C-alpha positions in Angstrom: 13.7 8.2 -159.5 14.4 11.4 -157.8 17.8 11.8 -156.3 16.3 11.8 -153.0 13.8 9.0 -153.3 14.7 6.0 -151.5 12.0 3.6 -153.4 11.6 4.5 -157.1 8.4 5.6 -158.6 8.6 2.5 -160.8 8.8 0.1 -157.9 6.0 1.8 -156.1 3.9 1.5 -159.3 4.5 -2.1 -159.7 3.4 -2.8 -156.1 0.3 -0.7 -156.9 -0.7 -2.8 -159.9 -0.9 -5.9 -157.7 -3.7 -4.4 -155.4 -6.4 -4.5 -158.0 -8.1 -7.4 -156.6 -7.9 -6.5 -152.9 -10.7 -5.0 -150.8 -10.6 -1.2 -150.6 -11.1 -1.6 -146.8 -8.0 -3.8 -146.6 -5.8 -1.4 -148.6 -6.9 1.4 -146.1 -6.4 -0.7 -143.1 -2.6 -1.7 -143.9 -1.8 1.9 -144.6 -3.3 3.2 -141.6 -1.8 0.4 -139.4 1.4 2.2 -140.2 0.0 5.5 -139.1 -0.5 7.0 -142.9 -3.5 9.1 -143.6 -4.8 9.5 -147.2 -4.3 12.7 -149.0 -7.9 14.1 -149.3 -9.2 15.1 -152.8 -6.1 13.7 -154.6 -6.8 14.0 -158.3 -7.3 10.4 -159.5 -5.3 9.2 -162.5 -6.9 5.9 -162.5 -10.4 4.2 -163.0 -9.7 1.6 -160.3 -10.8 2.7 -157.0 -8.3 0.2 -155.3 -5.3 1.6 -157.2 -6.6 5.3 -156.6 -6.9 4.3 -152.8 -3.3 3.3 -152.9 -2.2 6.5 -154.5 -4.0 8.6 -151.9 -1.8 7.0 -149.1 1.2 6.7 -151.1 1.0 10.5 -151.8 1.4 11.1 -147.9 4.8 9.3 -147.8 7.9 11.3 -148.0 9.9 8.9 -149.9 13.1 10.6 -149.1 12.6 10.2 -145.4 13.9 6.9 -143.9 11.4 6.6 -141.2 8.5 7.2 -143.8 10.0 4.6 -146.1 10.5 2.0 -143.4 6.8 2.1 -142.6 5.9 2.2 -146.3 7.9 -0.8 -147.2 5.9 -2.6 -144.4 2.7 -1.8 -145.8 4.0 -3.0 -149.3 5.1 -6.3 -147.7 1.8 -6.8 -146.2 -0.1 -6.0 -149.4 1.9 -8.3 -151.4 1.4 -11.1 -149.0 -2.3 -10.5 -149.0 -2.2 -10.8 -152.7 -0.5 -14.1 -152.5 -2.9 -15.4 -149.9 -5.9 -14.3 -151.7 -4.7 -15.8 -155.1 -6.9 -18.5 -156.5 -5.4 -22.1 -156.4 -2.9 -22.7 -159.1 -2.7 -18.9 -160.0 0.3 -18.0 -157.9 1.1 -14.2 -158.5 4.6 -13.3 -160.1 6.3 -10.7 -158.2 9.5 -10.9 -160.2 9.1 -7.4 -161.6 8.6 -6.0 -158.1 11.8 -8.0 -157.1 14.0 -6.6 -160.0 12.7 -2.9 -159.4 13.5 -3.0 -155.7 16.9 -4.5 -156.3 17.8 -1.5 -158.6 16.9 0.6 -155.4 19.1 -1.5 -153.3 16.4 -3.7 -151.5 15.9 -7.4 -151.6 12.4 -9.0 -151.9 12.9 -12.5 -150.3 10.8 -15.5 -150.7 8.5 -14.6 -147.7 8.0 -11.2 -149.2 10.0 -9.3 -146.7 11.9 -6.3 -148.0 15.5 -5.9 -146.9 18.5 -4.1 -147.7 20.4 -6.1 -150.1 23.0 -8.5 -149.0 23.1 -7.5 -145.3 19.5 -8.8 -145.0 20.9 -12.4 -145.1 22.9 -11.7 -141.7 19.6 -11.9 -140.0 19.6 -15.6 -140.4 22.9 -15.9 -138.5 22.3 -13.1 -136.0 19.2 -14.9 -134.5 21.2 -17.7 -133.0 23.7 -15.3 -131.1 23.8 -14.9 -127.4 23.4 -11.1 -127.8 23.0 -9.7 -131.2 21.9 -6.2 -130.2 25.1 -4.5 -131.3 24.9 -6.1 -134.8 21.1 -5.3 -135.0 21.7 -1.6 -134.3 24.5 -1.4 -137.1 22.2 -3.3 -139.5 19.4 -0.7 -138.9 21.8 2.3 -139.3 22.7 0.7 -142.8 19.2 0.1 -143.7 18.2 3.7 -142.9 21.4 5.3 -144.6 22.4 3.4 -147.4 20.4 5.2 -150.3 20.1 8.9 -148.8 23.2 9.3 -146.6 26.1 7.3 -148.0 28.7 8.7 -145.5 26.4 7.4 -142.8 26.2 4.1 -144.3 30.0 3.7 -144.9 30.4 4.5 -141.2 27.6 1.9 -140.2 29.5 -0.6 -142.5 32.7 -0.1 -140.6 30.7 -0.3 -137.2 29.0 -3.4 -138.4 32.2 -5.2 -139.0 33.5 -4.1 -135.6 30.4 -5.3 -133.9 30.5 -8.6 -135.7 34.3 -9.0 -134.6 33.4 -8.3 -130.9 30.6 -10.7 -131.0 32.7 -13.5 -132.6 35.3 -12.9 -129.8 32.8 -12.9 -127.1 31.0 -16.0 -128.3 34.4 -17.7 -128.2 35.3 -16.4 -124.7 38.1 -14.2 -125.9 38.6 -10.9 -124.3 37.2 -7.6 -126.0 37.9 -4.0 -125.0 36.2 -0.8 -126.3 39.7 0.3 -127.0 40.6 -2.5 -129.4 41.9 -1.3 -132.7 39.7 -2.7 -135.6 42.5 -4.0 -137.6 43.4 -6.1 -134.4 39.8 -7.0 -133.9 39.5 -8.3 -137.6 42.7 -10.3 -137.0 41.8 -11.9 -133.7 38.3 -12.6 -134.7 39.4 -14.5 -137.7 42.0 -16.4 -135.7 39.3 -17.4 -133.2 37.4 -19.1 -136.0 40.3 -20.5 -137.9 39.9 -18.0 -140.7 43.1 -16.2 -140.7 45.1 -16.9 -143.8 48.4 -17.3 -141.9 47.0 -20.1 -139.7 48.3 -23.5 -140.4 46.0 -26.6 -141.3 46.4 -27.7 -137.7 45.9 -24.6 -135.7 42.3 -24.6 -136.1 42.0 -27.9 -134.1 42.8 -30.6 -136.3 44.9 -31.6 -139.3 42.8 -31.5 -142.5 43.4 -32.0 -146.2 40.0 -30.6 -147.0 38.9 -27.2 -148.3 39.7 -25.3 -145.0 43.3 -26.2 -145.6 43.5 -25.5 -149.3 45.7 -22.7 -150.7 42.9 -21.1 -152.6 40.8 -20.8 -149.6 43.9 -19.2 -147.7 44.0 -16.7 -150.7 40.3 -15.8 -150.3 40.7 -15.4 -146.5 43.6 -13.0 -147.3 41.2 -11.0 -149.6 38.5 -11.1 -146.8 40.8 -9.4 -144.2 41.7 -6.9 -146.9 37.9 -6.1 -147.5 37.3 -5.6 -143.7 40.4 -3.3 -143.5 39.4 -1.5 -146.8 36.0 -0.5 -145.4 37.8 0.9 -142.5 40.0 3.0 -144.6 37.1 4.1 -146.8 35.2 5.3 -143.7 38.2 7.0 -142.3 38.5 8.9 -145.4 34.7 9.5 -146.5 32.5 8.0 -143.8 30.6 9.6 -140.9 32.1 9.6 -137.4 34.9 12.2 -137.6 34.7 15.8 -137.5 35.7 17.4 -140.8 36.9 20.6 -142.1 34.4 20.1 -145.2 32.0 17.4 -146.2 33.3 14.6 -148.6 32.1 15.2 -152.1 31.4 12.8 -154.9 29.9 10.2 -152.7 26.7 8.3 -154.0 24.5 5.2 -153.1 26.8 3.1 -155.1 29.7 3.8 -153.0 27.6 3.2 -149.9 26.4 -0.2 -151.4 30.1 -1.1 -152.2 31.2 -0.6 -148.4 27.8 -2.2 -147.1 28.1 -5.3 -149.4 31.9 -5.7 -148.6 31.1 -5.3 -145.0 28.1 -7.8 -145.3 30.3 -10.4 -147.1 32.9 -10.4 -144.1 30.3 -10.5 -141.6 28.4 -13.1 -143.2 31.6 -15.5 -143.6 32.2 -14.8 -139.8 28.8 -15.7 -138.5 28.2 -18.5 -140.8 31.3 -20.2 -139.6 30.5 -19.4 -135.9 27.4 -21.2 -136.5 28.7 -24.0 -138.5 28.6 -27.3 -136.3 31.3 -28.8 -138.5 33.7 -25.9 -138.6 37.2 -26.8 -137.8 37.4 -24.3 -134.8 35.1 -26.6 -132.8 37.6 -29.4 -132.4 40.2 -27.2 -130.3 42.1 -23.9 -129.7 42.8 -21.7 -132.5 45.8 -19.4 -133.1 48.8 -18.8 -135.5 
């Protein structure tokens, strides 16, 4: 995989291998629906007209360009769904190799054959139920576009994803939110609003409980969760985008971006899942220290 490629050659080749039984017209249609044009007179390296057709369009993709890759991934999703739909009864195709190769590139192929950035894609399940998820959607899109090619931007987006989620939680709970709020305060207040702050007592979330929400082990995890959110902020302050700098940060790679993104995703997922949980303790009364 080239350092600048957002999807590896191996992952693309594995998807390509699944199109052998599709109609050539369908392959062309799916690429052209995403506004790709075949590269004319591309030397063929395969006897299969279907795989050669795939190659002629894939060659038109700039695999280092996030916009191109976003559209190409939609083509790949559609092709894989068509392969599954056209499969003979009792002969479900296996996409495990595609799934594994995409995972190495930082993507997740889910059971509906949607391709998403790993981990943060699961936030979509909880985001859908929010009154106004637009802020979180915007940061998820920034993460998706940046995680492989622009790690400093991805780290910045991870911090802003935490900030957007904290503000959404506070708004959903009817708590005041200001554009001037410090992130550490937002993290603390949003966790308090859901009874997830490690310093809260077992009764402050609305009811006395001897269940897991009151367990010391859970409180230790929640303390670590707060540290994760603040650690992403510190990483962004030192290495992420959003500040004018004397010189660009050096040594950053996609794995640093994924560290920040997955850490932010963990915090946001716990917050949104607790917000959506109909049996969460915060629903029984006011929360506070």
